[in-house]
C-alpha positions, 0 to 999 in steps of 0.5 A: 482362195483358188481352191475355194473358188473351184469348190464353189463352182462345183457346188454351183454346177451341182445346184444347177443339175439339181434344179434340172433334175427337179424340173425333169422329174416334174415333167415325167410325173405329169406324164405319169399322172396323165397315163394313170388317169387314162388307166383309171378310166379304162379300168372303171369302164372295164368294171362297168362293162363286166357288171353289165354283161353279168346282169344281161346274162344272169339278171338275178345275180348279185354283183358288187360294183367294184372288186378289190385287186390290191387291197388284200390284207398283209396278214391275218384278220385280228380280233380285239378284246379288252378287259377293265381298261381304265385311265387315270390322271396322275395329277389329281387321280381323276378317272377318265376311263373306267372298267371298259370291257368288251371286244371288236370282231374282225370284218366289222365296223365298230363305233365309239360314242358318248357325250363330251368328256366320256373318254372316247378318244382316250379309249382309242388311244389306250387301245393303240398304246398312245394314252400318253397325254404329254408323255414322250414315251411310246406304249409297248407293254403287252399288259396294261395293268397299273401301267404308268404312261407319262401323266396318266396311269393305264390299267386293264388288258388288251388281247389280240386273237385271245392273247394279251398284246398291245396294238402298238407292238404291231405297227403293220396292223393298224392305220390311224388316219396315195401312191407315196403312202403305198410305196412307203408303207408296204413291204419292201420289194412289193411289185409296182403293179401291186402298188398300182392296184392298191392305189386304184382300190383306195381311189375307188373305195374312197370315191376319189377318182375324180380328184386323184391328181388335184391339190389337197389344199389348206387354209391358204390354198384352195383345194379339194372339198372338206369331205374329199380331204377326209377321204384322202386322210383315210386313204393314206392309211388304207394304202398301207393295207392295215388289218385294224383301221382306227379313226378319230371322228372321221365324219366330224365337220361333214354334212350328213350325206358326205359322212354317210358316203365315208362310212359306206366306203369304210364298210367295204373294207370289212369285205377284205377282213379289216377291222374298223374302229372309229370315234363318231360324234352325233351321227344321224340314225341312218348312219348309226345303223351302218355300224355293226357294233357300237360302244357307248361310253358315259360320263366318267368313261364307263360302258353303258352299252356295247353291242349291235347298233340296231340293239341300242334302241330296244335296250334303252327302251327296256330300261324305261326311257321313252323316245319322243316321236321324230327324235334322232335315236343317236342324239337321244342316246346321248341325252339318256347317257347324260341324264337328261331324259326322265326314266318313267320306270324309275322312282328317281327323275332319271337313271344316273350314269352309275346306274346305267353302267351297273345295269349294263354289267348285269345284262351285258351278255346281250344278243349274239353277233354274227362273225360274217363269212366269205361268199361261197360259190356253190355248184348251182351257181357254176351251172347257172353261169355256164348255162347262161353263156351257152344260151347266149351263144345259141341265141347268136347262132354260135352254139356249135363253136368250142372256143370264143374268138374276139369277134364272137365276144364282140357279138356277145357285147353288142347283143347286150347293148355294151359298147366298150372303147378299144382299151377297155375291150382289150382289158376285158379280154386280158382279164377273161384270159384270151390267148391268141384272140380266143377263150373257152366257154368255160373260161368266159363263164369262170370270169363272169362267176368270179365277178360275184366276189369282192375280190378280183378273180380273173386271169390277171389275179394272183388267186392262189395267194389270195386264197391263202391270205383269206384262209389265214384270215378266217382261221385267225378269227377262231383259233385264238392265241395260237393264230396270233403267235403264228403271224407274229413274224409276218406282222413285225417284219423289218421296216424298209431300208433307208435308201428305198424310203429316201428315194420315194420321199425325195421324189415326193418332196421334189414334186411338192417343191414344183407345186409350190412354185408361186411361193418359191417365186415370191420368196425369190423376189423378196430376196432380190428386194432385200439385196437391192436395199442392203446393196444400195446402202453399201455403195462406196463404203466397202473399202478398208479406209471407210469407217463404215465398211465392217458395219455394212458387211455385218448388216448385209450378212445379217440380212441373209441370215434372217431371210434364210433362217425364217424361210427354213422354218417351213421345212418341219414347222407346219408338217410335224403332225405329218412327220409323227403320222409317218414315223408311227407308220414305220417311216425312218426318221433319217429318211424323212429328215434328209429328204426334206433338207435335201430339196430345201438346201437347193433353195438356200444355195440359189437364194445365196447366188441371187442375193450375192449377184444383185447385192454386188451390182447395187453396192458396186462392190470392188472385190470379185463375186466369189469373195462375197459368195463364199462368205454369204454362203457360210452365213446362209448355210449356218442360218438354215441350220438355225431355222431347221433346228428351231422349226423342230424344237419351237412350236410353230406359233413362236418359231418365227420370233425365236429364229429372228431373236436368235439370229439378231443376237448372234449376228447383230449382237455378239458378232457385231464388229465393235463388240468383237473389237472390245471382246478380247480376253472376256466372256464376249470373246467366247460367245463370238467364237461360238457364233458362225456369223463371227467367222463368216463376217470376219473372213469376209472383212479380212478378205476385202482388206487383203485384196485392197491394200492390206492392213496398211489401208485400214483406218486407225478406228478399225484396227481393233476390229481387224485384230478382234476378228483375226484373234478368233479366226486364227485361234484354231490353227487359222494361221496355217489353214488361212481365213477361208478354210478356217471359216469353212470348217467352223461354219461347217461344224456349226451347221452340222451340229444344228442338223444333228440336233434337229434330227435328234429332236425329231427322233426323240421328242413326242415319242408317244405320237410316233408310237 
């Protein structure tokens, strides 16, 4: 017993140290957020002042409002081709998708549209190798021909840069839905300053700077707006710098203006070579025209148009379909595809879906599409910018100087009506390349000229690597299969090791714990209330001579088990979609799993300490605190394992009932004192042996008896109960180990089995969603 008390004291100190670490981590994170906000403000001001300076010196120059600093692709751009892609249900042979053929070019935004039931999401899943519809297997075949995928059969072929392949094979290529995402999903060893630049890029492109440290919120907690939440979801994927970004209805549920802003933000990503493919539902025409190309699917999943968005209206007009005045063409396309619009040039009332698909097959050569090219700087541009700098210096009476000092630069800014703050001015000087508070005329002109690019090209930029990335990106667009073979090794590289991912996820969950402090406080108050109620009903009954002693101990353990088990359902229950997304992105299951339970374990232990202390005070319990704590902690940890396992196995809507029923059966049924007393030599004894409640309650009751006169003090009615618990606890060498050690081992084994089972469930269930 003394050894057990010493161990419990060590655990208590560990828990206290853990909570101190969580609080310190939260404090440091808050300081870091403030510094990051100030940094973002400085960078935004620096960008604004730089653009204003260019406009002042070269008024006709075209300069983007923001330049990417970290969002360079991790690999070459990818051309996606698909031939005769089809999906059929195995149950009834119904065709969801049929013969879809075409291509999506790099550096372009492509939209997939069609009426409900046309197979838009199915086609997206087929491209990603995830058209499983109930399957537990991930798609990883390079050919789709007659491939059986769970409940469906997928056919056809997908090509990446001309070579048959599946996007599922190259997880670093794609993103499906910002600091943690950047750290977790970029290559291990990526420099912190690069990660900061990636985050800054994502916040700027997705217009999230104003809410970068706000709670996202949910149905219970108000947070940012719906449009901002959509941007955050997309931003989580952008932080991984995917080469192909695939989104399923990113604008649904948003007003037209917000949807327009999101698509414009996604358009900016094509400047770095990214391919963006999205399913869109009922866009307004101004948004529709932002897409470089559109795939229109008809009912039955057949292609009725694939080409430039601006070419769709003339195409359907050429088939004889009239568009009413003031009609939204995007909505009108859906009416045409659904057969609701009369074709004036056809003898039948309307052109049927099959006829639209057949006509497209005949005319699908369509207009040529531009590949798009990176902006090139010509000698005239260089001369113009150098001349602008010289002219400004002449105007200020500084025509004779060879180098521009900090004071001279301030004069230039002042003459242009630009008054940056000291931090922004210092940032501008760093980017220009000031050394010893001076820079050459050529250096300033080079900086201003670099502002014309979509990428940062200044003294702080890693230009050589950027040039190499862009050259490889452009080469991949034209070199076909050979280019993909060249970048395969870069694409498939090893995932980050367990420890780096675990540290990041642990930090993330610690911050999450602090932000849920109100929920944690309420849970603790409920634990205290339960301890008061169950403790009060035990007063004067916790002695061997009282007939109710074993029953009251049993009920007190049952209360602990129910509270902890149900509370632990939150560990994975509502966040399984988060897990599927992060697992699909390369996050190790074991790192995600252990990070979640590491933080939650502290709560379980804290609630046990509080419950035991309050319960003892209300029950006037006769034995020392450690006697009760050891037993209650066994029950709590075992129940936590049950809750964790069921949160991973049972659907969220049924998990609370499943946990309550399981714990009631184990603790209030097969481990109930009278049941244990009558179980000797029957199957009930086997069940009692397998229940951790039997070991925790039995150890507790026997310890109370030993400290209060031994078995001689037990009333006759309870003799069978004592013998029943002793028979089970001493069955595996308990006479040598003692009650406490035997119970520790048994409850520990049960808890470990529950944890392992929960991990295996997460690891191997819904494999299609983790692909």
